[in-house]
Structure formats: structure tokens, C-alpha cells
C-alpha positions in Angstrom: 51.5 -69.4 -2.5 49.2 -69.3 -5.6 51.0 -66.4 -7.2 54.4 -67.9 -6.6 53.3 -71.2 -8.2 51.8 -69.4 -11.2 55.0 -67.4 -11.7 56.9 -70.7 -11.8 54.4 -71.9 -14.4 55.3 -69.0 -16.7 52.4 -66.6 -16.0 52.8 -62.8 -15.7 51.5 -62.0 -12.2 50.3 -58.7 -10.7 49.3 -58.5 -7.0 47.2 -55.8 -5.3 44.7 -55.2 -8.0 41.1 -53.8 -8.2 41.5 -52.3 -4.7 42.3 -55.6 -3.0 45.9 -56.0 -1.5 45.6 -59.8 -1.8 43.8 -59.7 -5.2 45.9 -60.8 -8.2 45.9 -61.5 -11.9 48.0 -64.1 -13.6 48.1 -64.0 -17.4 49.6 -66.0 -20.3 48.9 -65.0 -23.9 49.8 -67.2 -26.8 51.1 -65.6 -30.0 48.3 -67.3 -31.9 45.0 -65.4 -31.4 42.0 -66.9 -29.7 39.5 -66.3 -26.9 40.3 -65.0 -23.5 39.3 -67.4 -20.7 39.5 -66.6 -16.9 39.8 -69.1 -14.1 38.5 -67.6 -10.8 40.4 -68.3 -7.6 39.1 -68.0 -4.0 41.3 -68.6 -1.0 39.7 -66.9 2.0 38.6 -68.9 5.1 35.9 -68.4 7.8 36.6 -66.5 11.0 36.9 -68.9 13.9 36.4 -72.0 11.7 39.0 -72.0 9.0 38.4 -73.6 5.6 34.8 -74.7 6.2 33.8 -73.6 2.7 36.6 -75.2 0.8 38.4 -72.2 -0.7 41.7 -73.9 0.0 40.7 -76.4 -2.7 39.0 -73.7 -4.9 42.1 -71.6 -5.5 44.4 -74.6 -6.0 42.0 -76.1 -8.5 41.7 -73.0 -10.6 45.5 -72.4 -10.6 46.1 -76.0 -11.7 43.5 -75.8 -14.4 45.2 -72.7 -15.8 48.6 -74.3 -15.7 47.3 -77.4 -17.4 45.7 -75.5 -20.2 48.9 -73.5 -20.7 50.7 -76.6 -21.8 48.7 -76.5 -25.1 47.7 -72.8 -25.4 50.6 -71.9 -27.8 49.4 -74.5 -30.2 45.7 -73.7 -30.1 45.8 -70.0 -29.5 44.1 -67.7 -26.9 44.8 -66.2 -23.6 44.5 -67.7 -20.1 44.0 -65.6 -16.9 43.7 -66.5 -13.3 41.9 -63.9 -11.2 42.5 -64.1 -7.5 39.4 -62.7 -5.9 39.6 -62.5 -2.1 36.9 -62.0 0.5 34.1 -64.1 -1.0 32.9 -64.7 2.5 32.4 -60.9 2.9 33.9 -58.2 5.0 34.2 -54.4 4.5 36.2 -54.9 1.3 34.9 -58.3 0.6 33.3 -60.0 -2.5 36.2 -58.9 -4.7 34.6 -60.2 -7.9 32.3 -57.1 -7.7 35.4 -54.9 -7.7 36.9 -56.8 -10.7 33.7 -56.3 -12.6 33.5 -52.6 -11.7 37.1 -52.0 -12.6 36.7 -53.6 -16.1 38.7 -56.8 -15.6 36.1 -58.8 -17.5 35.5 -56.4 -20.4 37.7 -58.4 -22.8 37.1 -61.9 -21.3 34.9 -64.3 -23.2 34.0 -66.7 -20.3 35.0 -67.5 -16.7 35.3 -70.9 -15.0 35.7 -72.3 -11.5 34.5 -75.2 -9.4 33.4 -74.9 -5.8 33.9 -77.7 -3.2 30.5 -79.3 -2.4 29.5 -82.4 -0.5 29.2 -86.1 -1.4 28.1 -85.6 -5.0 28.7 -83.4 -8.1 26.3 -80.6 -9.0 26.1 -78.0 -11.8 26.0 -74.3 -11.3 23.3 -73.0 -8.9 21.2 -70.0 -9.6 22.3 -68.5 -6.3 20.6 -65.4 -4.7 21.7 -61.8 -4.6 22.7 -60.6 -1.2 23.0 -57.3 0.6 24.9 -57.4 3.9 23.7 -54.5 6.0 24.1 -52.8 9.3 21.2 -51.3 11.2 22.0 -49.0 14.2 20.2 -46.7 16.6 21.4 -43.9 18.8 19.3 -42.9 21.8 20.0 -41.5 25.3 21.3 -43.4 28.3 19.6 -43.1 31.7 19.1 -45.1 34.8 16.4 -47.6 34.0 14.8 -47.5 37.5 15.6 -44.0 38.9 15.2 -41.9 35.7 13.6 -43.9 33.0 11.7 -40.8 31.7 15.0 -39.2 30.8 16.2 -42.1 28.5 15.7 -42.8 24.8 15.9 -46.5 24.4 17.9 -47.6 21.3 17.2 -51.2 22.1 13.5 -50.7 21.8 14.1 -49.3 18.3 16.1 -52.4 17.4 13.4 -54.7 18.8 10.8 -52.9 16.7 12.9 -53.6 13.6 13.1 -57.3 14.3 9.4 -57.4 15.0 8.6 -55.5 11.8 10.8 -57.7 9.7 9.1 -60.8 11.2 5.7 -59.4 10.1 7.1 -58.3 6.7 8.1 -61.9 6.0 4.4 -62.8 5.6 4.2 -60.6 2.5 7.5 -61.5 0.8 8.1 -63.9 -2.1 9.5 -67.3 -1.3 12.9 -66.5 -2.7 13.4 -63.6 -0.3 15.3 -64.3 2.9 16.2 -61.8 5.7 18.3 -63.0 8.6 20.1 -61.1 11.3 21.8 -60.9 14.6 22.1 -58.3 17.4 25.8 -57.2 17.6 25.3 -54.5 20.3 22.3 -54.5 22.6 23.4 -52.5 25.7 25.9 -52.7 28.5 23.8 -53.3 31.7 20.2 -54.1 32.5 19.8 -51.0 34.7 21.0 -48.6 32.0 18.7 -47.7 29.1 20.7 -48.6 26.0 21.8 -45.6 24.0 23.8 -47.3 21.2 22.5 -50.6 19.5 23.4 -52.4 16.3 22.3 -55.4 14.3 23.7 -57.1 11.1 21.4 -58.6 8.5 21.7 -60.3 5.1 19.0 -59.5 2.6 18.8 -62.2 -0.1 16.5 -62.5 -3.2 16.5 -64.3 -6.5 17.4 -61.1 -8.4 19.2 -57.8 -7.6 16.1 -55.8 -8.4 13.9 -57.8 -5.9 16.7 -57.6 -3.3 16.8 -53.8 -3.6 13.0 -53.5 -3.4 13.2 -55.3 0.0 16.3 -53.2 1.0 14.2 -50.0 0.5 11.4 -51.5 2.6 13.8 -52.1 5.4 14.9 -48.4 5.1 11.3 -47.4 5.9 11.1 -49.8 8.8 14.2 -48.2 10.3 12.8 -44.8 9.8 9.5 -45.9 11.5 11.3 -47.4 14.5 13.4 -44.2 14.9 10.2 -42.1 14.8 8.4 -44.3 17.3 11.2 -44.2 19.9 12.8 -40.8 19.3 16.1 -42.4 18.3 18.3 -41.7 15.4 18.4 -44.6 13.0 20.8 -45.8 10.3 20.8 -48.5 7.6 23.9 -49.0 5.5 25.8 -51.7 3.6 28.6 -53.3 5.6 30.7 -54.0 2.6 31.7 -52.1 -0.5 30.3 -54.7 -3.0 26.8 -56.1 -3.1 26.6 -59.7 -4.2 24.5 -60.2 -7.4 22.6 -63.3 -8.3 24.1 -66.0 -10.4 22.8 -66.3 -13.9 23.5 -69.9 -15.1 24.3 -70.8 -18.7 23.1 -74.4 -18.9 24.9 -75.3 -22.2 28.2 -74.1 -20.6 27.5 -76.4 -17.6 26.8 -79.3 -20.0 30.2 -79.0 -21.5 31.7 -79.3 -18.0 29.4 -82.2 -17.1 30.5 -84.2 -20.2 34.2 -83.7 -19.4 33.6 -84.6 -15.8 31.9 -87.8 -16.8 34.7 -88.6 -19.3 37.1 -88.6 -16.3 35.1 -91.5 -14.8 33.2 -89.3 -12.3 29.6 -90.4 -11.6 27.0 -87.6 -12.1 23.4 -87.9 -11.0 20.8 -85.2 -11.6 19.3 -84.0 -8.4 16.8 -81.4 -7.5 18.6 -78.4 -6.0 17.2 -75.6 -4.0 20.0 -73.0 -3.8 19.6 -70.5 -0.9 23.1 -69.2 -0.6 25.0 -66.4 -2.4 28.3 -66.0 -4.2 30.0 -63.1 -5.9 30.5 -65.3 -8.9 27.0 -63.8 -9.5 28.6 -60.4 -10.2 30.6 -62.0 -13.0 27.6 -63.8 -14.4 25.9 -60.5 -14.9 28.5 -59.6 -17.6 29.9 -62.8 -19.1 29.0 -66.6 -19.1 30.5 -68.3 -16.0 30.3 -71.8 -14.5 30.7 -72.6 -10.8 29.6 -76.3 -10.4 30.0 -78.0 -7.1 32.5 -80.8 -6.9 32.5 -83.9 -4.7 34.8 -83.7 -1.7 33.4 -86.2 0.7 32.1 -89.8 0.9 29.2 -88.6 3.2 27.0 -85.5 3.1 28.6 -82.5 4.8 26.9 -79.1 5.4 28.6 -75.9 4.3 30.4 -73.7 6.9 30.7 -76.6 9.3 33.5 -78.5 11.1 32.6 -81.6 9.1 33.1 -79.7 5.8 36.4 -78.3 7.1 37.6 -81.9 7.7 36.4 -83.0 4.3 38.4 -80.2 2.7 41.6 -81.8 3.9 40.5 -85.4 3.5 41.8 -87.7 0.8 38.6 -87.3 -1.2 38.8 -83.5 -0.8 42.4 -83.2 -1.9 41.7 -85.5 -4.8 39.1 -83.1 -6.0 41.8 -80.6 -7.0 43.1 -82.7 -9.8 39.6 -83.9 -10.9 38.2 -80.3 -11.0 41.3 -78.9 -12.7 41.1 -81.6 -15.4 37.4 -81.0 -16.0 37.9 -77.2 -16.1 40.9 -77.3 -18.4 39.1 -79.7 -20.8 36.0 -77.5 -20.8 38.1 -74.4 -21.6 39.9 -76.4 -24.4 36.5 -77.3 -25.9 35.6 -73.6 -26.0 38.8 -72.6 -27.7 38.8 -75.4 -30.3 35.1 -75.0 -31.1 34.3 -71.3 -31.8 30.7 -72.1 -32.7 30.2 -73.6 -29.2 31.6 -70.6 -27.5 29.4 -68.3 -29.7 26.3 -70.3 -28.7 27.2 -70.1 -25.0 27.6 -66.4 -25.2 24.3 -66.0 -27.1 22.5 -68.1 -24.5 24.0 -66.0 -21.7 23.0 -62.7 -23.3 19.4 -63.9 -23.7 19.3 -65.0 -20.0 20.6 -61.6 -18.9 18.1 -59.8 -21.1 15.3 -61.9 -19.7 16.2 -60.9 -16.1 15.8 -57.2 -16.8 
């Protein structure tokens, strides 16, 4: 639906890009030279819930922002792109922005823009955490738990040791590190010693480096559990792309905030404690990007909930498409018309990236 609409708006569209069958690019280049700006589109839903994260609004907002800016791009110069990046919620081939970065889609892009559906108020870009989705699995030997327990090698024991070790490890981790997991395979019957068990975890941290430090500690925990139980252990990523932390560029967000307020939207500074992750972070590692949160509800709603799903199709939620598209298009227009502003934003971003190393 998004690509069909963008074709009607005059964009050159390519589908099945960067290794993602539902990934796309939509491009319009003015004859007059100027910067290259990319609007990021998400459109995946949550299994079993639907659009409880608002990506139905997200993709539409970015497409409308690009189509709006196209109305004046021939006059002011530059190039507009929309990158359709599926799987933000994960999956084996999820977090497509990582693929777009790896395949070089941002090498000639000056900045990227998007807005994410939020709650009952507007927020600026969060410094969200890096995230490594992983699978931990053990192979043992099945045996009757009462008649022949001595013949078994208990893969569930190994998994329990991992959960206990992670629980103890949390005492020695920085506050920005979060490890949370579930058992996805724990055995088939109480009277059979489990020979095949599995758990899924997310490992989050403020930076990719810290996340990978914890990742390697978990590898050693798995090795220890395997050694103690006699099992064979495995730790591996569950998706192709790791999610990198978002590096905000405050001056970029300030341009967006001014445009949002100019549209009559109230904006109140609030203390934010971001704990989630987004593959927008992968983009922020290479170019300046904004992903502010836009108001979609008259009352607070939690992410990934039925209440947020309902807000995403409410009158306030649907209205956010036009509001967000206007704010994004006006922000992009400011960057094109004010080269010194764009240069300052890029310099600020470069300094933030260097400071993280």
C-alpha cells in the first residue's frame, strides 16, 4: 500500500531491497542539487496483538511527509527518499535498518527522519539501548526420571543453572544493562529427563560495546552450565541484525520541536528513562537521525498493549499522521534551506559518535 501510494506521488520505487522481500526504497531527485534526506518507514505489527506499537501510523506518516516535501523539492533542490524497513519488532531477518546500513543505503544520505507513535504527549528522540536477541539451548540425554535417572543428562538442569547465574550476574551489572528471557522449550513430560531445552533472551545496554561485553559473559555462563551437567550448550543470535543504541542529536530534535509547536501542538519537557530499543539506532551510528514520539492518545497508554493498539486507530491516533508528516516535512525543509544548520547538525552528530568510542 505504501509503495503504490508513493508511485502515484511520482517516486521511483524499488521493492525487495537489502535482503528484505518487503523492504523498499522510494526516491525523487530534483534537477537542482541539494542534500539527500531519507524518511524511515516501519509497518510491521506484533504477533498475536496487531499494531500495538503504532507502525501502521509510522509508515503512513513518513510516506506523507515525503510526498509533502516533494511538492517544493524541484524549487529548493535536493533528493527525497523513503526507506521501507520491515521487521523492527525482530525476527530472524528483522531489524532491517541494520541491513540498510550494512548494504550502504545511507552512505550518501545527509540525515534521516521519522516519528514514532507514543502515548498522551510528545517527546523528543530517546537514547534507546542496544539489544542482542539471543537463543540459549542445551542438548542432553533422555531417560526415565524414576527408573533410570543415572542414565540421563538433564538439559533442563543446564538451563536452570543459566537462569540462576544470570540472576546472580545482575548484581554486578551497570544500571543500564537489562537481561530478560523466557523458556521456550523445557521438556515433554515430568517422568522423562529433558534432553533438549531452549530459552530466548534480550541483552540490552546503553552502548553496543557494553552489550557485547555482557554477551561474552553469557557465553561463559553457558559453557559453565554445560560443563556442570555434561550437556552440549549453545548461545547464538536469533536474528541477522543486532540492534545498536540510538545516538541522539539534540539540535536536530530542536528543529523538529520548533516546527511541532508552530503547528499548535503543546510540548512539555519531561524526564524520560528510555529502556527500549530500536533499529533506528543502527542508522544513528552513521548519520544524524530523529525519532521523536508523537501524541496518539488522550490518556497514557503503554507500549505493546491492547490499549495502545486501540489508540493507534483512534481519532487522535489517526490525526497524528498529518501532524507528524507536517512537522517532519517542515524540519526537512529547514535543513535544505539552511545549509549552515545542516552542517552544524552533522558536526554535532560526528562529535557524539566519536565520544561514544
